[in-house]
N, C-alpha and C positions, 0 to 999 in steps of 0.2 A: 728370033728370040720369041718364045711363047708366050702368049697373053696369060694374065691371071686365070681368065675363063678357061682357056685350054688346059693348064696346068691343073685347075680344080676338076675339070671333066675327067681328065686322064687318071688323076688321083682317085676319084670316086669308082672310075672303071676298074683300076687295080685293085682296090679296097673290096669292092663287091664281087670281084671274080674269084677271090681267094677267102672269102668268108661268107658266111650266110648273112641275111639281112640284120638279125638280132646280133650277132658278133660285130657286125661293121658298125652299127648304131652305137654299140657299147663303146667300141674303139674311139669313135668321134666324140662321145660323151666324156670319155676318160682325157682325151686331149684337150678338150676345151676347159675340163675342170681342173687339170693339174697344171702345175708351172712347169714347163718342159724345155729344158735348154739342150738343143739337138747338138750345137757345136760342142758343148761339154760332153754330151753323151758319145758323140763320134770320137772325142780325144781319147776317152777312156774303154772303147769298145773292144780293142784287141789288147789292152794293156798287160794282162796276164798270160798271154799267148806268145809261144815261140812263132819264128817264121814258118816252120814247118807245119805247125798246128793250123797257122792261117791259110796256108796253101792247101793242106788237107780239106779244111772245111770249105774253102772256096770250090775245090773241084767236086766236092759232095754237093754242094748247092747247084753246080753247072748239071750235074748229072740229074738232080731232083728236078730242076727248072726243065730240062729237056723234056722229061717225062711229063710233066704237067702240059707243055706247051707243044707237046706232039712232034718232038724230034727237031726243035728250031736250032 
């Protein structure tokens, strides 16, 4: 199991590799400022999508991710 320090480090690494510094700082400020219920958000994330739409979006994400990460 990863420590809190490791999770925080990996989170910041992911955040700053996908956003410029200003956007990343804004994101952190938004998360700290707003009351955000991750569990509730996840429950409703795919609520209005069919299984086929979810699969299509997943495949699109996988292709985009491979482009970003260099063919992983």
